[in-house]
C-alpha positions as CSV (number, residue, x, y, z in Angstrom):
1,R,0.0,-0.2,0.0
2,Y,2.9,2.4,0.4
3,P,4.6,4.3,-1.0
4,N,1.7,5.9,-2.4
5,R,1.8,7.3,-6.2
6,W,1.3,10.9,-6.0
7,N,-1.8,11.3,-8.3
8,A,-3.2,7.8,-7.2
9,L,-6.6,7.6,-5.5
10,H,-6.2,8.3,-1.8
11,D,-8.5,6.9,0.8
12,W,-8.6,9.1,4.1
13,Q,-10.5,7.6,7.0
14,F,-11.3,9.3,10.1
15,G,-13.5,8.5,13.1
16,A,-14.6,9.9,16.6
17,N,-16.5,8.9,19.6
18,F,-18.0,11.3,21.9
19,Q,-19.5,10.3,25.5
20,S,-22.4,12.7,26.8
21,P,-21.5,15.8,24.4
22,K,-23.6,18.7,24.7
23,V,-24.2,20.3,21.1
24,F,-25.4,24.0,20.7
25,L,-26.3,24.1,17.0
26,L,-27.2,27.2,15.4
27,R,-28.4,27.9,11.8
28,Q,-25.1,29.5,10.9
29,H,-23.2,26.4,11.9
30,I,-24.9,24.6,8.8
31,G,-23.3,27.0,6.5
32,V,-20.0,27.0,7.9
33,F,-19.9,23.1,7.9
34,A,-20.9,23.1,4.2
35,D,-18.1,25.8,3.5
36,I,-15.5,23.7,5.2
37,G,-16.7,20.7,3.3
38,G,-16.4,22.4,0.0
39,D,-13.0,23.8,0.9
40,W,-11.9,20.2,2.0
41,V,-12.8,18.4,-1.0
42,S,-11.8,20.9,-3.5
43,N,-8.2,19.6,-3.5
44,A,-7.0,23.0,-4.5
45,Y,-3.4,22.3,-4.1
46,G,-1.6,25.3,-5.6
47,T,1.5,26.0,-7.4
48,P,3.8,28.5,-6.0
49,M,2.0,31.2,-7.7
50,G,-1.1,29.9,-5.9
51,Q,-3.0,28.7,-9.1
52,T,-4.7,25.4,-9.1
53,S,-3.1,23.0,-11.5
54,P,-4.0,19.5,-12.5
55,E,-0.5,18.1,-12.0
56,F,-1.1,18.9,-8.2
57,F,-4.5,17.2,-8.0
58,C,-4.8,14.2,-5.9
59,P,-8.2,12.3,-6.3
60,T,-9.2,11.7,-2.8
61,N,-12.1,9.5,-0.9
62,Y,-13.0,10.9,2.6
63,T,-14.9,8.4,5.0
64,G,-15.7,9.6,8.4
65,R,-17.5,7.7,11.3
66,I,-18.8,9.7,14.1
67,T,-20.6,8.3,17.3
68,M,-22.4,10.2,20.1
69,S,-23.5,8.4,23.2
70,N,-26.0,10.1,25.5
71,S,-25.9,13.3,23.6
72,T,-27.8,16.5,24.2
73,W,-28.8,18.8,21.3
74,F,-29.8,22.5,22.1
75,L,-31.3,23.7,18.8
76,N,-31.9,27.6,19.2
77,A,-35.5,28.7,18.9
78,N,-35.1,32.5,19.6
79,D,-37.1,35.0,17.7
80,Q,-35.5,35.8,14.4
81,N,-32.7,33.5,15.5
82,V,-31.0,36.2,17.2
83,V,-28.4,34.8,19.5
84,S,-25.8,36.9,21.5
85,M,-24.8,34.2,24.0
86,P,-25.4,30.9,22.3
87,N,-24.0,28.7,25.0
88,D,-26.1,30.4,27.7
89,I,-29.3,28.4,28.5
90,D,-30.9,30.9,30.7
91,H,-30.4,33.8,28.0
92,N,-31.9,31.7,25.0
93,T,-34.8,29.6,24.1
94,H,-33.9,26.1,22.8
95,I,-35.5,22.9,21.8
96,R,-33.4,20.4,23.8
97,L,-33.2,16.6,22.1
98,S,-31.8,13.9,24.3
99,I,-30.4,11.1,22.1
100,P,-29.1,7.9,23.6
101,L,-27.1,6.9,20.6
102,L,-26.3,8.9,17.3
103,S,-24.1,7.3,14.9
104,S,-23.2,8.8,11.2
105,H,-21.2,7.6,8.3
106,I,-20.2,10.1,5.7
107,V,-18.4,9.7,2.7
108,S,-17.2,12.2,0.0
109,R,-15.6,11.7,-3.2
110,A,-13.3,14.2,-4.7
111,V,-11.9,12.5,-7.3
112,K,-12.4,15.0,-10.6
113,F,-10.1,18.0,-10.9
114,Q,-12.1,21.2,-10.2
115,S,-15.5,19.4,-10.4
116,A,-18.6,21.6,-10.2
117,T,-20.2,19.5,-7.7
118,T,-19.1,17.1,-5.0
119,E,-20.9,14.0,-4.2
120,F,-21.7,13.2,-0.5
121,D,-23.2,10.1,0.7
122,W,-24.4,10.1,4.4
123,E,-26.2,8.1,6.8
124,I,-27.2,9.4,10.2
125,K,-29.0,6.6,12.8
126,L,-30.5,7.6,16.1
127,E,-31.1,4.7,18.5
128,S,-33.0,4.8,21.8
């Protein structure tokens, strides 16, 4: 498997397990995650001049598995989604979700140079 050829298909796998996390989710977080995902899979390895070049492109499959046990999710429900102190439970209105087990599997394929779209497969399971 090693050494890898520079422009061969790469497989990156990562995982995380969280015990009793408290997740404060705001609408703005969704946009941030989408931007990070788009940047991550853009494979914009640049030349010294900062220009994206096909000879620096590495096709990559990203696979992630995230598990959360006994998680509590706080979804903001303030009027007009105005949030000044997002982690302050007394200062905001939240919808609280208690989830005994959440498991997710996400796959992103960044295999085409400067593709206009990025394909994501994802699966989320909630168990009580």
